[in-house]
DRENTOR-418557 format. One record per atom (N, C-alpha, C): x, y, z; atom name; residue in three letters; residue number from 1. Coordinates in pm, whole numbers, plus 50000, padded with zeros to 5 digits. Layout:
residues N
X,Y,Z,CA,ALA,NUM
...
end
This chain:
residues 125
34324,21547,64349,N,UNK,1
34247,21455,64268,CA,UNK,1
34146,21384,64359,C,UNK,1
34026,21367,64310,N,UNK,2
33922,21306,64393,CA,UNK,2
33947,21157,64411,C,UNK,2
33886,21103,64515,N,UNK,3
33898,20960,64545,CA,UNK,3
33843,20876,64429,C,UNK,3
33733,20922,64369,N,UNK,4
33674,20850,64257,CA,UNK,4
33772,20841,64141,C,UNK,4
33838,20952,64112,N,UNK,5
33932,20954,64000,CA,UNK,5
34051,20863,64024,C,UNK,5
34097,20853,64148,N,UNK,6
34213,20770,64180,CA,UNK,6
34176,20622,64170,C,UNK,6
34060,20584,64222,N,UNK,7
34021,20443,64225,CA,UNK,7
33979,20390,64087,C,UNK,7
33924,20475,64006,N,UNK,8
33865,20428,63881,CA,UNK,8
33942,20482,63761,C,UNK,8
34025,20394,63706,N,UNK,9
34102,20429,63587,CA,UNK,9
34086,20318,63484,C,UNK,9
34114,20352,63362,N,UNK,10
34114,20252,63255,CA,UNK,10
33979,20187,63233,C,UNK,10
33983,20055,63219,N,UNK,11
33863,19978,63187,CA,UNK,11
33759,19987,63298,C,UNK,11
33805,19989,63423,N,UNK,12
33710,19999,63535,CA,UNK,12
33632,20130,63528,C,UNK,12
33700,20239,63496,N,UNK,13
33633,20368,63484,CA,UNK,13
33533,20366,63370,C,UNK,13
33570,20308,63257,N,UNK,14
33479,20298,63143,CA,UNK,14
33357,20214,63178,C,UNK,14
33379,20104,63249,N,UNK,15
33268,20018,63289,CA,UNK,15
33171,20094,63380,C,UNK,15
33226,20163,63481,N,UNK,16
33140,20237,63574,CA,UNK,16
33068,20351,63502,C,UNK,16
33137,20421,63415,N,UNK,17
33073,20530,63340,CA,UNK,17
32959,20476,63255,C,UNK,17
32981,20363,63189,N,UNK,18
32876,20301,63111,CA,UNK,18
32759,20256,63196,C,UNK,18
32790,20203,63314,N,UNK,19
32685,20159,63405,CA,UNK,19
32598,20276,63449,C,UNK,19
32662,20386,63492,N,UNK,20
32587,20502,63538,CA,UNK,20
32507,20565,63424,C,UNK,20
32565,20568,63305,N,UNK,21
32494,20625,63190,CA,UNK,21
32372,20540,63155,C,UNK,21
32387,20409,63154,N,UNK,22
32273,20324,63122,CA,UNK,22
32166,20332,63230,C,UNK,22
32207,20349,63355,N,UNK,23
32111,20365,63463,CA,UNK,23
32032,20495,63446,C,UNK,23
32100,20603,63407,N,UNK,24
32032,20730,63383,CA,UNK,24
31937,20722,63266,C,UNK,24
31979,20655,63160,N,UNK,25
31891,20639,63044,CA,UNK,25
31768,20558,63081,C,UNK,25
31786,20453,63158,N,UNK,26
31674,20369,63200,CA,UNK,26
31578,20449,63289,C,UNK,26
31632,20531,63379,N,UNK,27
31547,20613,63465,CA,UNK,27
31465,20712,63381,C,UNK,27
31527,20772,63282,N,UNK,28
31454,20865,63195,CA,UNK,28
31343,20793,63119,C,UNK,28
31373,20674,63071,N,UNK,29
31271,20597,62998,CA,UNK,29
31155,20555,63088,C,UNK,29
31182,20527,63213,N,UNK,30
31078,20481,63305,CA,UNK,30
30998,20594,63366,C,UNK,30
31060,20710,63390,N,UNK,31
30996,20811,63475,CA,UNK,31
30972,20947,63409,C,UNK,31
31025,20973,63294,N,UNK,32
31013,21106,63235,CA,UNK,32
30927,21101,63109,C,UNK,32
30805,21154,63120,N,UNK,33
30710,21143,63010,CA,UNK,33
30758,21218,62885,C,UNK,33
30820,21333,62901,N,UNK,34
30869,21406,62783,CA,UNK,34
30975,21324,62711,C,UNK,34
31067,21264,62787,N,UNK,35
31170,21181,62723,CA,UNK,35
31107,21058,62658,C,UNK,35
31009,20999,62722,N,UNK,36
30941,20882,62665,CA,UNK,36
30879,20918,62530,C,UNK,36
30811,21033,62523,N,UNK,37
30748,21075,62398,CA,UNK,37
30851,21099,62290,C,UNK,37
30959,21167,62324,N,UNK,38
31063,21195,62226,CA,UNK,38
31135,21067,62185,C,UNK,38
31149,20973,62277,N,UNK,39
31212,20845,62245,CA,UNK,39
31126,20766,62147,C,UNK,39
30994,20767,62167,N,UNK,40
30904,20697,62075,CA,UNK,40
30916,20759,61935,C,UNK,40
30920,20891,61928,N,UNK,41
30941,20956,61797,CA,UNK,41
31074,20914,61736,C,UNK,41
31178,20907,61819,N,UNK,42
31310,20868,61769,CA,UNK,42
31309,20726,61716,C,UNK,42
31233,20637,61780,N,UNK,43
31225,20498,61736,CA,UNK,43
31170,20491,61593,C,UNK,43
31081,20582,61558,N,UNK,44
31027,20585,61422,CA,UNK,44
31114,20667,61327,C,UNK,44
31167,20778,61377,N,UNK,45
31238,20870,61288,CA,UNK,45
31379,20823,61252,C,UNK,45
31447,20756,61342,N,UNK,46
31584,20711,61311,CA,UNK,46
31586,20606,61200,C,UNK,46
31501,20502,61207,N,UNK,47
31498,20410,61093,CA,UNK,47
31452,20478,60963,C,UNK,47
31359,20572,60976,N,UNK,48
31315,20646,60858,CA,UNK,48
31430,20724,60796,C,UNK,48
31513,20785,60880,N,UNK,49
31629,20859,60830,CA,UNK,49
31726,20768,60755,C,UNK,49
31739,20645,60802,N,UNK,50
31827,20549,60736,CA,UNK,50
31765,20500,60605,C,UNK,50
31635,20486,60603,N,UNK,51
31564,20431,60488,CA,UNK,51
31548,20532,60374,C,UNK,51
31534,20660,60406,N,UNK,52
31508,20762,60305,CA,UNK,52
31621,20770,60202,C,UNK,52
31585,20804,60081,N,UNK,53
31681,20817,59972,CA,UNK,53
31737,20960,59972,C,UNK,53
31832,20983,60061,N,UNK,54
31898,21113,60073,CA,UNK,54
32048,21090,60071,C,UNK,54
32123,21199,60063,N,UNK,55
32269,21184,60062,CA,UNK,55
32318,21144,60202,C,UNK,55
32441,21102,60208,N,UNK,56
32499,21061,60337,CA,UNK,56
32503,21177,60436,C,UNK,56
32538,21294,60389,N,UNK,57
32544,21411,60477,CA,UNK,57
32404,21446,60527,C,UNK,57
32306,21440,60441,N,UNK,58
32168,21468,60481,CA,UNK,58
32120,21365,60585,C,UNK,58
32157,21240,60563,N,UNK,59
32119,21134,60657,CA,UNK,59
32180,21160,60795,C,UNK,59
32306,21199,60796,N,UNK,60
32373,21231,60923,CA,UNK,60
32302,21348,60993,C,UNK,60
32263,21448,60917,N,UNK,61
32191,21562,60976,CA,UNK,61
32056,21520,61033,C,UNK,61
31984,21434,60961,N,UNK,62
31853,21387,61010,CA,UNK,62
31869,21310,61141,C,UNK,62
31966,21221,61145,N,UNK,63
31991,21142,61267,CA,UNK,63
32038,21233,61380,C,UNK,63
32132,21322,61350,N,UNK,64
32187,21410,61454,CA,UNK,64
32080,21500,61515,C,UNK,64
31987,21547,61433,N,UNK,65
31880,21633,61484,CA,UNK,65
31793,21559,61585,C,UNK,65
31762,21433,61555,N,UNK,66
31679,21354,61647,CA,UNK,66
31755,21322,61775,C,UNK,66
31879,21282,61761,N,UNK,67
31960,21247,61878,CA,UNK,67
31984,21371,61964,C,UNK,67
32002,21486,61902,N,UNK,68
32023,21609,61978,CA,UNK,68
31903,21640,62068,C,UNK,68
31782,21617,62018,N,UNK,69
31663,21639,62101,CA,UNK,69
31668,21550,62225,C,UNK,69
31705,21424,62208,N,UNK,70
31715,21333,62323,CA,UNK,70
31821,21380,62422,C,UNK,70
31935,21423,62371,N,UNK,71
32043,21470,62458,CA,UNK,71
31999,21591,62538,C,UNK,71
31937,21687,62472,N,UNK,72
31895,21809,62540,CA,UNK,72
31786,21778,62643,C,UNK,72
31697,21685,62611,N,UNK,73
31594,21647,62708,CA,UNK,73
31656,21581,62830,C,UNK,73
31756,21498,62812,N,UNK,74
31825,21438,62926,CA,UNK,74
31893,21544,63012,C,UNK,74
31956,21642,62950,N,UNK,75
32020,21750,63025,CA,UNK,75
31916,21834,63099,C,UNK,75
31804,21860,63034,N,UNK,76
31695,21935,63098,CA,UNK,76
31643,21858,63219,C,UNK,76
31627,21728,63205,N,UNK,77
31581,21645,63316,CA,UNK,77
31681,21649,63432,C,UNK,77
31809,21649,63399,N,UNK,78
31911,21657,63503,CA,UNK,78
31905,21790,63577,C,UNK,78
31886,21899,63504,N,UNK,79
31873,22031,63567,CA,UNK,79
31752,22033,63659,C,UNK,79
31640,21980,63612,N,UNK,80
31518,21977,63694,CA,UNK,80
31538,21894,63820,C,UNK,80
31608,21782,63808,N,UNK,81
31633,21698,63925,CA,UNK,81
31718,21770,64029,C,UNK,81
31819,21841,63984,N,UNK,82
31904,21914,64077,CA,UNK,82
31826,22027,64144,C,UNK,82
31747,22100,64067,N,UNK,83
31667,22209,64123,CA,UNK,83
31569,22153,64225,C,UNK,83
31503,22043,64192,N,UNK,84
31407,21982,64286,CA,UNK,84
31477,21929,64410,C,UNK,84
31598,21882,64396,N,UNK,85
31675,21829,64510,CA,UNK,85
31706,21939,64610,C,UNK,85
31735,22057,64558,N,UNK,86
31770,22170,64643,CA,UNK,86
31649,22212,64726,C,UNK,86
31530,22208,64668,N,UNK,87
31410,22245,64743,CA,UNK,87
31291,22264,64653,C,UNK,87
31173,22238,64706,N,UNK,88
31051,22250,64626,CA,UNK,88
30987,22388,64640,C,UNK,88
31033,22470,64736,N,UNK,89
30975,22603,64748,CA,UNK,89
31019,22686,64628,C,UNK,89
30934,22781,64591,N,UNK,90
30964,22862,64474,CA,UNK,90
31082,22954,64500,C,UNK,90
31172,22957,64405,N,UNK,91
31281,23054,64405,CA,UNK,91
31298,23100,64262,C,UNK,91
31320,23229,64244,N,UNK,92
31330,23286,64110,CA,UNK,92
31437,23217,64026,C,UNK,92
31552,23189,64083,N,UNK,93
31660,23125,64008,CA,UNK,93
31626,22980,63972,C,UNK,93
31555,22910,64062,N,UNK,94
31512,22773,64032,CA,UNK,94
31415,22774,63914,C,UNK,94
31321,22867,63918,N,UNK,95
31227,22880,63807,CA,UNK,95
31297,22915,63677,C,UNK,95
31395,23004,63687,N,UNK,96
31471,23043,63568,CA,UNK,96
31549,22923,63511,C,UNK,96
31609,22843,63598,N,UNK,97
31684,22726,63552,CA,UNK,97
31592,22629,63479,C,UNK,97
31475,22604,63536,N,UNK,98
31380,22512,63471,CA,UNK,98
31329,22569,63339,C,UNK,98
31300,22699,63336,N,UNK,99
31253,22762,63213,CA,UNK,99
31359,22758,63103,C,UNK,99
31484,22781,63142,N,UNK,100
31592,22777,63044,CA,UNK,100
31612,22636,62990,C,UNK,100
31600,22537,63077,N,UNK,101
31609,22398,63030,CA,UNK,101
31498,22366,62932,C,UNK,101
31376,22410,62964,N,UNK,102
31263,22387,62873,CA,UNK,102
31283,22460,62741,C,UNK,102
31340,22579,62748,N,UNK,103
31367,22655,62626,CA,UNK,103
31471,22583,62539,C,UNK,103
31570,22523,62602,N,UNK,104
31672,22448,62527,CA,UNK,104
31608,22330,62454,C,UNK,104
31515,22261,62520,N,UNK,105
31445,22151,62455,CA,UNK,105
31364,22203,62336,C,UNK,105
31293,22314,62356,N,UNK,106
31214,22372,62247,CA,UNK,106
31301,22409,62128,C,UNK,106
31415,22472,62155,N,UNK,107
31506,22511,62047,CA,UNK,107
31557,22387,61973,C,UNK,107
31589,22281,62045,N,UNK,108
31637,22159,61978,CA,UNK,108
31526,22096,61894,C,UNK,108
31402,22100,61943,N,UNK,109
31289,22048,61865,CA,UNK,109
31267,22131,61739,C,UNK,109
31272,22263,61752,N,UNK,110
31256,22350,61635,CA,UNK,110
31368,22327,61534,C,UNK,110
31490,22307,61583,N,UNK,111
31601,22277,61494,CA,UNK,111
31577,22146,61420,C,UNK,111
31528,22045,61491,N,UNK,112
31500,21916,61427,CA,UNK,112
31394,21931,61319,C,UNK,112
31289,22006,61348,N,UNK,113
31184,22029,61248,CA,UNK,113
31241,22103,61129,C,UNK,113
31324,22203,61153,N,UNK,114
31386,22279,61044,CA,UNK,114
31474,22190,60957,C,UNK,114
31558,22108,61020,N,UNK,115
31648,22021,60944,CA,UNK,115
31568,21920,60862,C,UNK,115
31473,21852,60925,N,UNK,116
31394,21753,60854,CA,UNK,116
31316,21817,60740,C,UNK,116
31256,21933,60765,N,UNK,117
31179,22002,60660,CA,UNK,117
31270,22047,60546,C,UNK,117
31382,22106,60580,N,UNK,118
31475,22156,60477,CA,UNK,118
31527,22045,60388,C,UNK,118
31547,21927,60446,N,UNK,119
31601,21817,60368,CA,UNK,119
31491,21746,60290,C,UNK,119
31378,21720,60352,N,UNK,120
31274,21637,60290,CA,UNK,120
31183,21711,60194,C,UNK,120
31153,21837,60220,N,UNK,121
31059,21909,60132,CA,UNK,121
31107,21915,59987,C,UNK,121
31234,21947,59960,N,UNK,122
31276,21948,59819,CA,UNK,122
31265,21811,59750,C,UNK,122
31282,21703,59824,N,UNK,123
31274,21569,59767,CA,UNK,123
31130,21524,59744,C,UNK,123
31044,21553,59841,N,UNK,124
30914,21488,59843,CA,UNK,124
30795,21584,59832,C,UNK,124
30819,21709,59799,N,UNK,125
30707,21802,59789,CA,UNK,125
30673,21829,59647,C,UNK,125
end
């Protein structure tokens, strides 16, 4: 068992996990333009999802689609940070890792567009 796991249990572990998570979120908001743009969209889309006259299940899907984009962007940013930490010289696997992360973000965005369109078009078209 790692030293971190032994020292940090219970409430202390939860506090530290929350601290590190909030620090990562703050770093993404300050330094990652893609996350900033998606966050601004989320600020508008999440209240809209709550306000729209849709069923509870549809509302959950609308919210989940937006939150999923943010989650995938954070994971993509983490992959890019690790790849950049290893080295800035070009390596095929580093490029592949970054491309796959970008593809994951694209797929999550397309899913969000599909969910929002599928739910809203029948109501408002």
